[in-house]
C-alpha positions in Angstrom: 0.0 0.0 0.0 1.4 3.4 -0.9 1.0 6.6 1.0 -1.7 7.9 -1.4 -3.9 4.8 -0.7 -3.6 5.5 3.0 -4.7 9.2 2.4 -7.6 8.0 0.2 -8.8 5.7 2.9 -8.7 8.5 5.4 -10.8 10.7 3.1 -13.3 7.8 2.5 -13.6 7.1 6.3 -13.7 10.8 7.4 -17.3 10.9 8.6 -17.1 7.5 10.4 -13.7 8.5 12.0 -15.3 11.7 13.3 -18.3 9.8 14.7 -16.0 7.3 16.4 -13.9 10.0 18.0 -17.0 12.0 19.0 -18.3 9.0 21.0 -14.9 8.4 22.6 -14.1 12.0 23.7 -16.1 14.5 25.8 -16.6 17.3 23.2 -16.7 17.6 19.4 -13.8 19.9 19.6 -11.8 17.2 21.2 -12.9 14.8 18.4 -11.8 17.3 15.8 -8.4 17.7 17.5 -8.0 13.9 17.6 -8.7 13.6 13.9 -6.2 16.4 13.2 -3.6 14.4 15.2 -4.5 11.3 13.2 -4.2 13.1 9.9 -0.8 14.6 10.9 0.5 11.2 12.1 -0.6 9.6 8.9 0.8 12.3 6.6 4.1 12.4 8.5 4.9 8.9 7.6 8.0 8.9 5.4 8.0 5.2 4.9 5.4 3.0 3.2 3.1 1.0 5.5 3.0 -2.6 4.5 -0.7 -3.3 5.0 -3.2 -4.9 2.7 -6.0 -3.1 4.4 -5.4 0.3 6.1 -8.7 0.5 7.9 -7.7 -1.5 11.0 -4.5 0.5 11.2 -6.3 3.8 11.0 -9.0 3.0 13.5 -6.5 1.5 16.0 -4.4 4.7 15.6 -7.4 6.8 16.3 -8.4 4.7 19.3 -4.9 5.2 20.7 -5.1 8.9 20.1 -8.4 9.1 21.9 -7.1 7.2 24.9 -4.0 9.4 25.1 -6.2 12.5 25.0 -8.4 11.2 27.8 -5.4 10.4 29.9 -4.0 13.9 29.3 -7.3 15.4 30.3 -7.5 13.1 33.2 -11.0 12.5 32.0 -12.4 9.0 32.6 -16.1 8.7 32.2 -18.0 8.2 35.4 -21.6 8.8 36.4 -21.8 12.1 38.2 -24.0 12.2 41.3 -26.0 15.2 39.9 -26.9 13.5 36.6 -30.1 11.5 36.5 -29.6 8.3 34.5 -33.3 7.9 33.8 -33.9 11.5 32.7 -30.9 13.3 31.3 -31.5 17.0 30.8 -29.7 17.3 27.5 -27.7 15.5 24.9 -24.4 16.0 26.7 -25.7 14.3 29.9 -27.1 11.5 27.8 -23.8 11.2 26.0 -21.9 11.0 29.3 -24.3 8.3 30.6 -24.0 6.2 27.4 -20.2 6.5 27.4 -20.0 5.7 31.1 -22.0 2.5 30.6 -20.0 1.4 27.5 -16.8 2.1 29.4 -17.8 -0.5 32.0 -17.6 -3.2 29.3 -14.5 -5.2 28.4 -12.5 -3.4 25.7 -13.1 -6.0 23.0 -16.9 -5.6 23.5 -17.0 -1.8 23.8 -15.0 -1.3 20.6 -17.4 -3.6 18.7 -20.4 -1.7 20.0 -18.9 1.7 19.2 -17.9 0.7 15.7 -21.3 -0.9 15.0 -23.6 1.7 16.6 -21.7 5.0 16.6 -20.1 4.6 13.2 -23.1 2.7 11.6 -20.8 -0.1 10.4 -22.1 -3.5 9.4 -20.8 -6.5 11.3 -18.8 -7.4 8.2 -17.1 -3.9 8.2 -16.4 -4.2 11.9 -14.9 -7.6 11.3 -12.7 -6.2 8.6 -11.5 -3.4 10.9 -10.9 -5.6 13.9 -9.4 -8.5 11.9 -11.9 -10.8 13.5 -14.4 -13.3 12.1 -17.9 -11.9 11.6 -19.2 -14.6 14.0 -16.9 -13.3 16.8 -17.9 -9.7 16.2 -21.6 -10.7 16.4 -21.1 -12.6 19.6 -19.0 -9.9 21.3 -21.7 -7.4 20.3 -24.4 -9.6 21.8 -22.4 -10.2 25.0 -21.7 -6.5 25.3 -25.4 -5.6 24.9 -26.3 -8.3 27.5 -23.8 -6.8 29.9 -25.3 -3.3 29.4 -28.7 -4.7 30.0 -27.5 -6.3 33.2 -26.0 -3.1 34.4 -29.2 -1.2 33.6 -31.1 -3.8 35.7 -28.6 -3.4 38.5 -29.2 0.3 38.4 -32.9 -0.4 38.5 -33.5 1.3 35.2 -34.9 -1.7 33.3 
Protein backbone atom coordinates (compact mmCIF):
# COMPACT_ATOMS: atom_id res chain seq x y z
CA UNK A 1 0.00 0.00 0.00
CA UNK A 2 1.41 3.36 -0.89
CA UNK A 3 1.00 6.63 0.95
CA UNK A 4 -1.69 7.87 -1.44
CA UNK A 5 -3.86 4.80 -0.74
CA UNK A 6 -3.64 5.54 2.98
CA UNK A 7 -4.71 9.15 2.41
CA UNK A 8 -7.57 8.01 0.15
CA UNK A 9 -8.79 5.67 2.87
CA UNK A 10 -8.65 8.53 5.40
CA UNK A 11 -10.82 10.65 3.10
CA UNK A 12 -13.31 7.84 2.55
CA UNK A 13 -13.65 7.13 6.27
CA UNK A 14 -13.67 10.79 7.37
CA UNK A 15 -17.27 10.86 8.64
CA UNK A 16 -17.06 7.53 10.43
CA UNK A 17 -13.75 8.45 12.02
CA UNK A 18 -15.30 11.66 13.33
CA UNK A 19 -18.30 9.76 14.72
CA UNK A 20 -15.99 7.25 16.36
CA UNK A 21 -13.90 9.99 17.99
CA UNK A 22 -17.01 11.95 18.99
CA UNK A 23 -18.31 9.04 21.02
CA UNK A 24 -14.94 8.44 22.63
CA UNK A 25 -14.15 12.02 23.68
CA UNK A 26 -16.10 14.52 25.80
CA UNK A 27 -16.57 17.25 23.17
CA UNK A 28 -16.75 17.55 19.41
CA UNK A 29 -13.77 19.93 19.56
CA UNK A 30 -11.75 17.15 21.21
CA UNK A 31 -12.88 14.79 18.44
CA UNK A 32 -11.80 17.28 15.76
CA UNK A 33 -8.44 17.68 17.48
CA UNK A 34 -8.00 13.91 17.64
CA UNK A 35 -8.74 13.62 13.93
CA UNK A 36 -6.23 16.36 13.22
CA UNK A 37 -3.64 14.42 15.23
CA UNK A 38 -4.52 11.30 13.24
CA UNK A 39 -4.16 13.07 9.90
CA UNK A 40 -0.85 14.59 10.94
CA UNK A 41 0.49 11.24 12.12
CA UNK A 42 -0.60 9.56 8.87
CA UNK A 43 0.80 12.26 6.59
CA UNK A 44 4.09 12.45 8.49
CA UNK A 45 4.89 8.85 7.58
CA UNK A 46 7.99 8.88 5.41
CA UNK A 47 7.97 5.15 4.91
CA UNK A 48 5.44 2.96 3.23
CA UNK A 49 3.10 1.04 5.50
CA UNK A 50 2.99 -2.60 4.45
CA UNK A 51 -0.68 -3.34 4.98
CA UNK A 52 -3.20 -4.91 2.65
CA UNK A 53 -6.04 -3.09 4.40
CA UNK A 54 -5.37 0.29 6.06
CA UNK A 55 -8.72 0.55 7.90
CA UNK A 56 -7.74 -1.48 10.98
CA UNK A 57 -4.49 0.48 11.23
CA UNK A 58 -6.31 3.82 10.98
CA UNK A 59 -9.01 2.95 13.53
CA UNK A 60 -6.49 1.51 15.98
CA UNK A 61 -4.37 4.66 15.64
CA UNK A 62 -7.43 6.85 16.29
CA UNK A 63 -8.41 4.72 19.28
CA UNK A 64 -4.91 5.17 20.73
CA UNK A 65 -5.06 8.93 20.13
CA UNK A 66 -8.42 9.11 21.93
CA UNK A 67 -7.10 7.15 24.92
CA UNK A 68 -4.02 9.38 25.09
CA UNK A 69 -6.19 12.51 24.99
CA UNK A 70 -8.43 11.16 27.77
CA UNK A 71 -5.40 10.39 29.91
CA UNK A 72 -3.97 13.86 29.34
CA UNK A 73 -7.28 15.44 30.28
CA UNK A 74 -7.52 13.10 33.24
CA UNK A 75 -11.01 12.47 31.99
CA UNK A 76 -12.39 9.03 32.60
CA UNK A 77 -16.11 8.71 32.19
CA UNK A 78 -18.03 8.21 35.38
CA UNK A 79 -21.58 8.83 36.36
CA UNK A 80 -21.82 12.08 38.21
CA UNK A 81 -24.03 12.21 41.26
CA UNK A 82 -25.98 15.19 39.90
CA UNK A 83 -26.85 13.47 36.61
CA UNK A 84 -30.08 11.51 36.52
CA UNK A 85 -29.60 8.32 34.54
CA UNK A 86 -33.29 7.94 33.78
CA UNK A 87 -33.94 11.53 32.75
CA UNK A 88 -30.88 13.28 31.33
CA UNK A 89 -31.50 16.99 30.85
CA UNK A 90 -29.69 17.31 27.53
CA UNK A 91 -27.70 15.47 24.90
CA UNK A 92 -24.40 16.03 26.72
CA UNK A 93 -25.69 14.30 29.86
CA UNK A 94 -27.13 11.45 27.80
CA UNK A 95 -23.82 11.17 25.96
CA UNK A 96 -21.90 10.95 29.26
CA UNK A 97 -24.27 8.27 30.56
CA UNK A 98 -23.96 6.16 27.42
CA UNK A 99 -20.17 6.50 27.38
CA UNK A 100 -19.99 5.67 31.08
CA UNK A 101 -22.02 2.51 30.59
CA UNK A 102 -20.04 1.43 27.53
CA UNK A 103 -16.77 2.09 29.36
CA UNK A 104 -17.81 -0.53 31.95
CA UNK A 105 -17.60 -3.24 29.28
CA UNK A 106 -14.48 -5.20 28.39
CA UNK A 107 -12.51 -3.36 25.69
CA UNK A 108 -13.13 -5.99 23.02
CA UNK A 109 -16.89 -5.62 23.49
CA UNK A 110 -16.97 -1.83 23.82
CA UNK A 111 -14.98 -1.33 20.61
CA UNK A 112 -17.35 -3.58 18.66
CA UNK A 113 -20.39 -1.72 20.00
CA UNK A 114 -18.87 1.70 19.25
CA UNK A 115 -17.94 0.75 15.69
CA UNK A 116 -21.30 -0.88 14.98
CA UNK A 117 -23.58 1.68 16.60
CA UNK A 118 -21.69 4.97 16.59
CA UNK A 119 -20.10 4.55 13.16
CA UNK A 120 -23.07 2.72 11.63
CA UNK A 121 -20.83 -0.07 10.36
CA UNK A 122 -22.11 -3.48 9.42
CA UNK A 123 -20.78 -6.48 11.31
CA UNK A 124 -18.77 -7.37 8.19
CA UNK A 125 -17.13 -3.93 8.21
CA UNK A 126 -16.39 -4.19 11.93
CA UNK A 127 -14.89 -7.63 11.33
CA UNK A 128 -12.67 -6.18 8.62
CA UNK A 129 -11.47 -3.36 10.88
CA UNK A 130 -10.87 -5.55 13.91
CA UNK A 131 -9.45 -8.45 11.88
CA UNK A 132 -11.89 -10.84 13.54
CA UNK A 133 -14.35 -13.32 12.07
CA UNK A 134 -17.87 -11.94 11.62
CA UNK A 135 -19.23 -14.57 14.03
CA UNK A 136 -16.85 -13.35 16.75
CA UNK A 137 -17.88 -9.74 16.15
CA UNK A 138 -21.56 -10.65 16.43
CA UNK A 139 -21.05 -12.63 19.62
CA UNK A 140 -19.00 -9.85 21.26
CA UNK A 141 -21.71 -7.37 20.32
CA UNK A 142 -24.40 -9.64 21.77
CA UNK A 143 -22.43 -10.21 25.00
CA UNK A 144 -21.73 -6.47 25.31
CA UNK A 145 -25.40 -5.60 24.93
CA UNK A 146 -26.28 -8.29 27.49
CA UNK A 147 -23.76 -6.77 29.93
CA UNK A 148 -25.25 -3.32 29.37
CA UNK A 149 -28.74 -4.71 30.00
CA UNK A 150 -27.52 -6.35 33.23
CA UNK A 151 -25.95 -3.06 34.37
CA UNK A 152 -29.17 -1.17 33.64
CA UNK A 153 -31.11 -3.75 35.65
CA UNK A 154 -28.60 -3.42 38.47
CA UNK A 155 -29.15 0.35 38.44
CA UNK A 156 -32.90 -0.38 38.50
CA UNK A 157 -33.53 1.31 35.18
CA UNK A 158 -34.91 -1.72 33.34
